[in-house]
C-alpha positions as CSV (number, residue, x, y, z in Angstrom):
1,M,19.1,-30.0,-15.7
2,S,17.9,-29.0,-12.5
3,H,14.0,-27.3,-12.3
4,P,14.2,-23.4,-11.7
5,L,11.5,-24.5,-8.7
6,E,13.8,-26.4,-6.9
7,R,16.4,-23.9,-5.8
8,L,13.2,-21.4,-4.6
9,L,11.5,-24.0,-3.0
10,C,14.6,-25.6,-0.8
11,P,14.3,-24.1,2.8
12,G,16.8,-22.1,4.2
13,P,17.2,-18.2,4.2
14,R,16.4,-16.7,0.8
15,V,17.8,-13.1,-0.7
16,V,14.4,-11.7,-2.2
17,A,13.4,-8.5,-3.9
18,G,9.8,-6.6,-2.8
19,L,8.8,-4.0,-5.3
20,M,5.9,-1.7,-4.6
21,S,3.8,1.5,-6.0
22,G,1.0,2.7,-4.5
23,T,-1.7,4.5,-5.5
24,S,-0.4,7.9,-5.1
25,L,1.2,6.9,-8.6
26,D,4.3,8.9,-6.8
27,G,7.0,6.0,-8.1
28,V,8.7,2.7,-7.1
29,D,9.8,1.4,-4.2
30,A,12.6,-1.5,-4.0
31,A,13.7,-3.6,-1.1
32,V,16.4,-6.0,-0.9
33,V,15.6,-8.4,2.1
34,R,17.6,-11.2,3.6
35,L,14.5,-13.7,5.4
36,D,14.5,-16.8,7.0
37,G,11.8,-18.4,8.8
38,S,8.3,-17.9,8.7
39,G,5.4,-16.3,10.6
40,A,6.4,-15.2,14.6
41,A,9.6,-17.2,13.9
42,L,10.5,-14.9,10.9
43,R,13.9,-13.3,10.6
44,L,14.5,-10.5,8.4
45,E,17.3,-8.0,7.3
46,T,16.8,-5.5,4.7
47,L,20.4,-4.8,2.8
48,G,19.2,-2.1,0.4
49,F,16.4,-0.2,-0.4
50,V,15.9,2.6,-2.8
51,S,12.9,4.8,-4.2
52,R,12.0,6.0,-7.7
53,P,10.1,8.6,-8.5
54,Y,7.8,8.4,-11.9
55,D,8.4,11.2,-14.9
56,A,5.9,13.4,-15.2
57,E,4.8,11.6,-18.8
58,L,4.5,7.6,-16.9
59,R,2.5,9.5,-14.3
60,A,0.1,11.1,-16.2
61,A,0.2,7.4,-18.6
62,L,-1.3,6.0,-15.2
63,A,-3.3,7.8,-14.3
64,A,-5.1,8.1,-17.3
65,C,-5.0,4.6,-17.2
66,A,-6.6,4.2,-13.8
67,E,-9.3,6.5,-14.6
68,V,-12.8,4.6,-16.0
69,A,-13.4,8.2,-18.4
70,T,-10.0,8.0,-19.7
71,S,-8.2,4.1,-19.9
72,N,-8.4,2.1,-22.8
73,V,-7.1,-1.6,-23.3
74,R,-4.3,-0.8,-25.3
75,L,-3.0,2.0,-23.0
76,V,-3.2,-1.0,-20.1
77,S,-1.7,-4.0,-21.8
78,Q,1.4,-0.8,-23.0
79,L,1.6,0.1,-19.5
80,H,1.7,-3.3,-17.9
81,A,4.5,-4.3,-20.4
82,R,6.6,-0.7,-20.1
83,L,5.7,-0.8,-16.1
84,G,7.7,-4.3,-16.0
85,D,11.1,-2.7,-17.3
86,V,9.9,0.2,-15.1
87,F,10.0,-2.0,-11.7
88,A,13.5,-4.0,-13.1
89,D,15.5,-0.7,-12.9
90,V,14.2,-0.2,-9.6
91,A,15.2,-3.6,-8.4
92,L,18.7,-3.2,-10.1
93,A,19.3,-0.3,-8.5
94,A,18.6,-1.7,-4.7
95,L,20.3,-4.6,-5.9
96,D,23.2,-2.6,-6.5
97,A,22.6,-0.3,-2.7
98,A,23.1,-3.4,-1.2
99,G,26.0,-4.4,-3.1
100,L,24.8,-7.7,-4.8
101,G,24.1,-8.8,-8.2
102,P,20.6,-10.1,-10.2
103,G,22.7,-13.4,-9.9
104,A,22.3,-13.1,-5.7
105,L,18.3,-12.7,-5.9
106,D,16.7,-16.2,-5.1
107,L,13.1,-14.7,-5.8
108,V,11.1,-11.3,-6.4
109,G,7.6,-10.3,-4.8
110,S,5.8,-7.7,-7.2
111,H,3.3,-5.7,-5.8
112,G,2.6,-4.1,-9.8
113,Q,0.4,-1.0,-10.1
114,T,-3.0,-1.0,-9.2
115,V,-4.8,0.3,-12.1
116,Q,-8.4,-0.8,-11.0
117,H,-9.7,-2.4,-7.7
118,V,-13.9,-3.6,-7.2
119,P,-14.0,-5.3,-4.2
120,V,-17.8,-4.4,-4.4
121,A,-20.2,-6.7,-6.7
122,E,-20.5,-5.0,-10.0
123,E,-23.5,-6.2,-13.0
124,V,-20.8,-7.2,-15.7
125,A,-22.5,-9.5,-19.0
126,G,-25.5,-10.1,-16.6
127,A,-23.4,-11.5,-13.4
128,P,-22.2,-9.8,-10.2
129,T,-18.1,-9.8,-10.8
130,R,-15.7,-8.8,-8.1
131,S,-12.0,-8.0,-9.5
132,T,-8.9,-6.2,-8.7
133,L,-5.9,-5.2,-11.0
134,Q,-2.4,-4.7,-11.1
135,V,-0.2,-3.9,-13.9
136,G,3.5,-4.2,-13.8
137,S,4.2,-7.6,-16.0
138,P,6.1,-9.9,-14.1
139,A,7.5,-11.6,-17.4
140,V,9.2,-8.7,-17.8
141,L,10.7,-8.8,-14.4
142,A,11.5,-11.8,-14.6
143,A,13.3,-12.0,-17.9
144,R,15.1,-8.7,-17.3
145,L,16.5,-10.0,-13.8
146,G,16.8,-14.0,-14.5
147,T,15.0,-14.4,-11.4
148,P,11.1,-16.1,-10.8
149,V,8.8,-13.9,-10.2
150,V,5.7,-13.7,-7.6
151,A,2.8,-11.4,-8.3
152,D,-0.7,-10.6,-7.9
153,F,-0.9,-11.0,-4.5
154,R,-4.7,-9.5,-4.4
155,A,-6.4,-11.6,-6.8
156,G,-6.7,-14.6,-4.9
157,D,-8.2,-13.3,-1.6
158,V,-10.9,-11.3,-4.0
159,A,-11.5,-14.9,-5.9
160,L,-12.9,-16.2,-2.3
161,G,-15.2,-13.3,-1.7
162,G,-12.2,-10.9,0.2
163,Q,-11.5,-7.7,-0.2
164,G,-8.2,-7.9,-1.3
165,A,-6.8,-5.4,0.8
166,P,-5.3,-4.6,3.2
167,L,-2.1,-7.1,2.8
168,A,0.3,-5.2,5.3
169,P,-1.1,-7.2,8.6
170,T,0.9,-10.4,7.2
171,L,4.5,-8.2,7.9
172,D,2.7,-6.1,10.9
173,G,1.7,-9.6,13.1
174,A,5.6,-10.7,12.5
175,L,7.5,-7.5,13.5
176,F,5.3,-5.7,15.8
177,A,3.2,-7.7,17.5
178,H,3.6,-6.7,21.5
179,A,3.0,-9.2,24.1
180,D,1.2,-7.4,26.7
181,E,-0.5,-4.4,24.7
182,T,-2.7,-3.9,22.0
183,R,-0.8,-1.5,19.1
184,V,-2.1,-0.1,15.4
185,L,-0.1,-0.1,12.9
186,L,-0.9,2.7,10.2
187,N,0.4,3.2,6.8
188,L,0.0,6.5,5.1
189,G,0.2,5.8,1.4
190,G,-1.7,6.6,-1.4
191,I,-4.6,5.3,0.8
192,A,-4.4,5.0,4.5
193,N,-4.8,1.6,6.4
194,L,-4.4,0.5,9.4
195,T,-3.8,-3.1,11.3
196,V,-4.8,-4.2,14.6
197,L,-2.9,-6.0,16.8
198,P,-4.3,-7.4,19.9
199,P,-1.5,-8.6,22.6
200,G,0.8,-11.6,21.9
201,G,-2.1,-12.2,19.3
202,P,-2.3,-12.6,15.3
203,P,-3.7,-9.9,13.4
204,R,-7.4,-9.0,14.8
205,S,-8.2,-6.6,11.9
206,A,-7.1,-4.9,9.1
207,F,-8.9,-2.1,6.9
208,D,-8.5,1.1,4.7
209,T,-9.8,4.1,6.7
210,G,-9.6,6.6,3.7
211,P,-7.5,8.4,1.5
212,A,-3.8,9.7,2.6
213,N,-1.2,11.0,0.0
214,M,-3.2,10.3,-3.2
215,V,-5.7,13.7,-2.9
216,L,-3.2,15.7,-1.1
217,D,-0.8,14.7,-4.0
218,A,-3.8,15.3,-6.5
219,L,-4.6,18.5,-4.9
220,A,-0.6,20.0,-4.9
221,L,-0.4,19.1,-8.7
222,R,-3.6,20.9,-9.5
223,L,-3.2,23.6,-7.6
224,T,0.8,24.9,-7.3
225,G,2.1,22.7,-10.7
226,R,4.2,20.5,-7.9
227,P,3.6,16.8,-7.7
228,Y,3.0,16.9,-3.9
229,D,3.4,19.7,-1.3
230,E,6.7,19.3,0.3
231,S,6.5,18.7,4.1
232,G,3.2,19.7,4.5
233,A,4.3,23.8,4.3
234,L,1.5,25.0,2.1
235,A,-0.8,22.8,4.2
236,A,0.3,24.4,7.3
237,Q,-0.6,28.0,6.2
238,G,-3.8,27.1,5.8
239,T,-7.1,26.4,8.1
240,P,-9.4,23.4,7.4
241,D,-13.0,23.9,6.2
242,N,-14.5,21.9,9.0
243,A,-17.8,21.7,7.9
244,L,-16.3,20.2,4.4
245,V,-14.6,17.9,6.5
246,D,-17.6,16.5,7.8
247,D,-19.5,16.2,4.5
248,V,-16.8,14.2,3.2
249,L,-16.7,12.2,6.2
250,A,-20.9,11.6,6.1
251,A,-19.9,9.3,2.9
252,P,-21.1,5.4,3.1
253,F,-17.2,4.7,3.2
254,F,-16.1,6.0,6.4
255,R,-19.4,4.8,8.8
256,A,-19.3,1.1,6.8
257,A,-17.5,-1.0,9.4
258,P,-14.7,-3.5,8.2
259,P,-13.5,-5.1,6.1
260,K,-13.3,-2.9,3.5
261,S,-11.0,-1.3,1.1
262,T,-10.7,1.7,-0.9
263,G,-9.0,3.2,-4.1
264,R,-9.0,5.8,-7.2
265,E,-12.9,4.2,-7.4
266,D,-13.9,6.7,-4.4
267,F,-10.9,9.1,-3.9
268,G,-9.5,9.4,-7.5
269,A,-9.7,12.6,-10.1
270,P,-13.7,12.8,-9.6
271,F,-13.4,13.0,-6.2
272,V,-10.9,15.7,-6.3
273,D,-12.9,17.9,-8.7
274,W,-15.5,17.7,-6.1
275,L,-13.4,18.8,-3.5
276,V,-11.8,21.7,-5.5
277,G,-15.7,23.1,-6.6
278,R,-16.8,22.8,-3.1
279,G,-14.0,23.6,-1.1
280,P,-12.2,26.9,0.2
281,S,-10.7,29.2,-3.1
282,S,-7.2,29.4,-0.8
283,P,-4.8,26.4,-2.1
284,A,-3.4,26.5,1.5
285,D,-7.1,26.1,2.9
286,L,-8.1,23.4,0.6
287,L,-4.7,21.2,1.4
288,A,-5.6,21.8,5.1
289,T,-8.8,20.4,4.6
290,A,-7.4,17.1,2.8
291,A,-4.9,16.8,5.5
292,A,-7.8,17.5,8.2
293,V,-10.0,14.7,6.2
294,T,-7.1,11.9,6.4
295,A,-6.4,12.7,10.3
296,R,-10.1,12.9,11.3
297,S,-11.1,9.5,9.2
298,V,-8.0,7.9,10.5
299,A,-9.0,8.7,14.5
300,E,-12.1,7.8,14.1
301,A,-12.0,4.9,12.7
302,V,-9.2,3.8,15.7
303,R,-12.2,5.1,17.7
304,R,-14.8,3.3,16.4
305,F,-13.5,0.2,15.2
306,V,-10.6,-0.9,17.8
307,D,-11.5,-2.1,21.4
308,P,-10.1,-1.7,24.0
309,A,-8.1,1.5,22.6
310,P,-4.3,1.1,21.5
311,A,-1.2,1.7,23.3
312,R,0.3,3.3,20.8
313,V,-0.1,3.9,16.7
314,I,2.9,3.0,14.7
315,A,3.2,4.9,11.4
316,S,4.7,4.4,7.9
317,G,4.7,5.3,4.6
318,G,5.2,8.8,2.8
319,G,2.8,10.4,5.2
320,V,5.3,10.5,8.0
321,H,7.3,13.2,5.9
322,N,4.6,15.6,6.1
323,P,4.8,17.4,9.6
324,T,1.7,18.7,9.1
325,L,-0.4,15.6,8.3
326,M,1.8,13.7,11.3
327,G,0.8,17.0,13.9
328,R,-3.1,17.0,12.8
329,L,-2.9,12.9,13.4
330,A,-1.3,13.8,16.9
331,E,-4.0,15.7,18.0
332,A,-6.9,13.5,16.5
333,L,-5.8,10.6,17.9
334,A,-4.7,12.1,21.7
335,P,-4.1,11.1,24.4
336,V,-3.0,7.7,22.2
337,P,1.0,8.2,21.2
338,L,1.8,8.3,17.5
339,E,5.4,6.8,16.8
340,T,6.9,5.7,13.5
341,T,8.2,2.6,12.4
342,A,11.9,4.0,12.6
343,A,11.5,4.0,16.5
344,Y,11.5,0.1,15.9
345,G,14.3,-0.4,13.3
346,L,12.4,-0.4,10.0
347,D,12.5,3.0,7.6
348,P,9.1,4.0,7.3
349,D,9.6,4.4,3.6
350,A,10.9,0.5,3.0
351,K,8.0,-1.0,4.8
352,E,5.6,-1.7,1.8
353,A,8.5,-3.0,-0.7
354,V,9.5,-5.3,2.7
355,L,6.2,-6.9,2.6
356,F,6.2,-8.0,-1.0
357,A,9.6,-9.7,0.0
358,L,8.4,-11.1,2.9
359,L,5.0,-12.2,1.2
360,A,6.4,-13.9,-1.9
361,H,8.8,-15.6,0.9
362,E,5.8,-16.9,2.2
363,W,4.7,-18.0,-0.7
364,A,8.3,-20.2,-1.4
365,N,7.5,-21.4,2.3
366,G,3.9,-22.7,1.1
367,V,2.1,-20.9,3.2
368,R,-1.1,-19.1,2.8
369,T,-0.9,-15.2,3.9
370,G,-4.8,-14.7,3.4
371,L,-6.1,-13.6,6.4
372,P,-10.1,-13.9,6.5
373,A,-10.6,-11.6,9.4
374,V,-9.2,-9.2,7.9
375,T,-10.4,-9.2,4.2
376,G,-13.8,-10.9,4.6
377,A,-12.9,-14.3,2.7
378,S,-14.5,-17.5,2.8
379,R,-10.8,-19.0,3.7
380,P,-7.0,-18.0,3.7
381,A,-5.8,-17.4,0.3
382,F,-2.8,-18.5,-1.4
383,Q,-1.5,-15.1,-2.7
384,G,0.4,-14.5,-5.5
385,S,1.0,-16.0,-9.1
386,L,4.6,-17.7,-9.8
387,T,6.2,-16.6,-13.3
388,L,9.7,-18.3,-14.2
389,P,12.3,-16.5,-16.4
């Protein structure tokens, strides 16, 4: 009987499912992708994509799990297993959208759901310690799908002294580098992050710029009872409190030079509490203020840390569907034009799920996808750990 690794490690095209859930806790994205080659010679075709929101009960449990004040080890353990099933269901839906069954899959790449990310060392039991934790059991996924699963993509880089984030530059460099112009790839997920692509070369740097949908969605849920401000309609009616935006952007994270990463540890429930307490009483004005924080933090990061100025900024992620946020971004970035990945043939919603299919594919190719210039690690990490069905 052949070893299950034999098929996985054979060169040639692979059909890979990529799974992603972001810091905004809105749900799971799954892309089924056919991949061949590696690096700049990569060939990629998206066969199917679906996105499924978390139900209110699961989202509330995840929010409690991700906050130090409300989490507990039993909840973390149980959600780890529960999300394995949730991710498997979404992967099966993406396979169905592609007209394929589980037997067509060669591999799964799953990011999981981040519940803690501590890239700056804190003392634990007398020793400085850095960590990152994503839940969504790869063992459950492998058992449900009958397919090898590569997961835990951030831990290898953190173990080598890196930030463990962002991971998008591997995909950005493979698909969007241009021979003659500097480009910035911007992801507007729960957190906003960008990749700097110099002409003809690999990514020069990449880093988180601050909150995007995470804070906007948390404010919408608290102020309106709805999980998000659809199309930025309420924020469009408001006026930003520019003095409060200045106060937010004076925080050490925004002033720090890359490499840097962030998440709920900086912009979770305590930050939202502070913003509500300090901000305008009008929900529309408060949402407009949060949108201005994202727009200005991105634009200031581009101006401070991208030299020469990019020819264009190409956005992806759920934030591209918020016209108010995109309008404020376009104004803040001007005269640099703002586009989306749709203009280059990649669905902005699918990009992160496609990324984890790519990272799993490169793992099977034996490629170290860690980028020390991006994360600050001591050497390139072999990103991901394998679970066999």
